[in-house]
C-alpha positions, 0 to 999 in steps of 0.5 A: 464650612459653617451653617451660615456659609451654607445658607441661601441668599434670597434673590430680590423679592418681587410682588406676587403679580410679578411672580405670576407674570414671570411664570406665564411668560416662561410657560408655553400654555398651548404646548403644556395643556392639551385638549381632551374629550369628556362626556357631557354629563361629567363636564361640569367645571371643565373649560371648553377648548372648542366652540360647541354648536347645537346638534338638535333644536330644543324643543324639537317640536311645537309643544304645549306650555300649559295644561289645557286645550289646543285650538286654532286661534282663529276659531276663538276670535269671537269669544267674549265675556258673556258671549262664549264660543263653543268648541267641539272635541276632535274638530275644534280642540284637543286636550293637551298637557304641558310638554305634549306635541301640539296637534297638527293644525293647532296654533294655541293653547287655552289654559284649563282654568279658562275652559268651561265644560259644555258637554261630554265632547264640547267646551266653552271659552269666553276669551280669544286665544292669540296665535302661539299662546302658551306654545313652546315653538320649535327651537324656542330655546336652542336652534340646531347648528347655532353656537351653544357655548364658546371656547374657553367657557367654564361649564356650569351645571346649567351648561350640562343641561343645555349640552344634553338638551342640544344632543351633545354627548361629548365635549372637547375641553382643556385637560386638567392641570396635574400638580404633584406636591412633595413634602420635605423634611427629616422631622416630617412624619407621613400622616398616612401612617397615623403617627404620634410625633415625638419632640422635634417631629411634626405630622405632615399636613400641608399636602392635604391643604394643597390637595383640597385647594388645588381640587377646588380650582378644578385641577388634578392634584397628587402628593408623595410621602415626605422626602428627607433633607438630602439634595439627591433625594429631593432632586430624584423626587422632583424628576419622578414627578415630572416623569409621571406627567405633572405639569406643575411640581410643588415642593413643600418647605425647603424654600427659605434661606436655611442650611437645609433648604435645597429647593432653589438649588434643586430647581437650578439643577433641573432648569432655571429659577424665575423668582426667589422671594415674594414681597408678602408676609407670610409667604415670602419664601416662595420659589418659582422655576421652570424645568428644562431638558427632557421634561422642559416647560413645566412649572416648579414651585417652592412653597414655604413650610409654614401652613399660612405661608404656604396658603399665601403661595398657593392662593396668590401665586399658583392659583392665577397660573393654574387658572390661566393654563386652562383659560379660566378666570379666577372667581374673585372674593366678595369684598366688604368694608369693616371696622378693625377691632384693634390696632394692627402694627406691621413691618414696612417693606412687605405687604402683610396678609392678616386673617380676620374674624368678622361679624355684624355688630349693629349696622356694620361689620367688625373685623378682629385680627387673628393670631398672625404666626405663619405656622398657626393653621388655626388662624385659617380655620377661624377666619371669615376674611383677610385684609392686606396691609400695604408694603409701605404701611406701618400698620392699621389703627384701631377703628380703621375702615378696611377692605376685607376679602371674604372667605365665607358667604356674605350671608353667613356673617349675620349668623356670627357672634363676635366676642372680644374679651377674656378667654375661657374654656367655656367659650369653646364649649359654647361655640360647639353648642351654638353650631349644633343648633337647628339654625347654627350660630358661629361664635368667633372670639378674639382673646385680648383680656378683660380690659381689651373687651371693655375697650371693644364694647366702648368702640362698638366693636363687639356684641359682647365681652367676657370679663372677670375683673376683681375690685379689691376695694369693693369686693365686687366684680366688673361693675367698678371697672364699667363705671370707671372705663365705660361711664354712661353706657347702658350695659347688661351683665350676664353671669356665665360661671363662677370659676376657680383660679389658681396656680397650674403646676406640673403633675406631682408638683415637683417644686412644691409650690403652695401659693403666691409666696413661692413665686418669689423663689429664685428656682421658680419660673413663671408664665404670665397673662398679657396686660389687661387680662383679668387673670393678670390683675388678679395676680397683681392683687395677690402679689401686692397682698403678699408684699411681692414686687412683680420684678422679683417674679422670674418670668413675670414679663413673659406673656400668653393670651389664653389659659390653655397657652399658659397650661401648655407652657407648664406641661412642656416645662417651659415654666414651673407654674402659671396662674389660670383656671382649673379647667385648663389644668384639668384638660392637660392633667396638671396639678392645681393650687387653688387661689381664688374664686371669681365671677366670669361675666358676659358684658353687652350693650343693653340694646343687643338684648333684642338681637336674635343671636343674643337671645339664642345665646342666653337660651343656650346658657340657661339650659341645664344640660349645658350648665352640666357640661360646664361643670363637667369641665371642672372648676366651674360653679353655676348658681348664677349662670344666665342671671343678670348681675347687679353691682355689689352681688360679688359671688352671691345672690 
């Protein structure tokens, strides 16, 4: 039988909301999740399973709410400014501090600031006290036997204080949902062994993403070592997890339609399948089932193997079910309106979730789409928000106003620097430096090339843009392009570094590549940068000077978006060479054939110079210790770093 014959076929894909509904309908919540008793002081985050009634009043006695003297209010009614009332200690008043019981017969407290000492045992007051002034009466906060907290209430830190104040030391709560994650795959290595993967191997990490996310829901997650791609091994692992008491078993990977994807068949062997495929990208290969037999009524989940897809499965499908099981409402996310920094096409038929880098630019928020591959875990680590492209849409246009669901606090967006433009390794160094400040700033970058950065500035979509565009006609950098593409804009150009560009080649330069002329050789494969990148414009200039047509360069049409991505292609022999900066070659221990020096500048609207974030950025760039670290990366010269550039300066002052 061929691999094609062995493949699964997706059932009809359904919306995540429908998948959640089917899971809820298939589970008997009352039978699955039991009650348990926990100590009150450790109950934060749990959900009450019964109403809680106060055992004690709080306070349990009339007490002073201020430092001063306790009095009988009737004794003070005659007091007036200029006509004080004199009170005798022990007979008419008693000194009290905040929280002290009110002496018997007293019904008010006069603040110490309003008391004048008349003698060793007498005082004068010039204003009357009204009954129960500055007094906390019995039961003012909590009255014994009253309802303190209702059932199905998520306990907060403040609730814990109220429980103890009311004399409640144990509470009945719903037990935590127990989830077991089972990673699968012959190629998957157990991270606990601290392995170094070989070709075709990956270090298992999804279980720990799952564990942290599930714990944030208040659940009780666990995980197993990776299970090989054998149906009997997977079935045994799922059965063991059910026998171990898991309410929900999540199988990582194996949920798609490949010949080694056994999740659906395993669920069918242990129960019945509720759904196979949700209409969201990434996240489509999600499987839901319910167990039958000895451990009937447990939820079975097949999560995609790619990390971004797996997170969508967890957040859009599993979280609502877990919170429903313990009678807890999802917290929801803060939503803002933001302007999309660049066009984002999408395939109709599936809702698409796009990760975004978001920051404040001017008076509004700008969102730059991050890389969209389902296997790119860094698109999660770099994101401040997500947006959803409807299933019937072909995508979003540049400058579209979108709804962004924040993954970080709204206040944090004021401390984000939005860079859109050319990639450089210094940006990573700069990002780390900014986060180390006493008042950290987060640098988020969208690598769209120098021309893409200028477009972002024109549209008000970035605080600044990295740019290194060389103009052969003038021998100058950037300014001729600013005059052509952003005429009339008041812009400031700050130099970040002079950097060394050249051909990155494998260690030892086995193909003997000496310059641009070698790119026309039929035995040389090349990896290029994307259209609009300054590095590609530089390449085209040198090809033109050498009389080489781009079509004669094998691989000219293959594109990457960063210098490091080009370097990785050379390192893995996917290409014989690529044009890039020396720092990228040095980082991956590649050889380097120098080609040109160029100026890498930061271009920004002059109005942004007064922005405190830009002022901090300039301060960091101007520090000698930071410039030294730049030079240590290799291939950077700093004689102009931090200076404002002028047209015609080229590489000199």
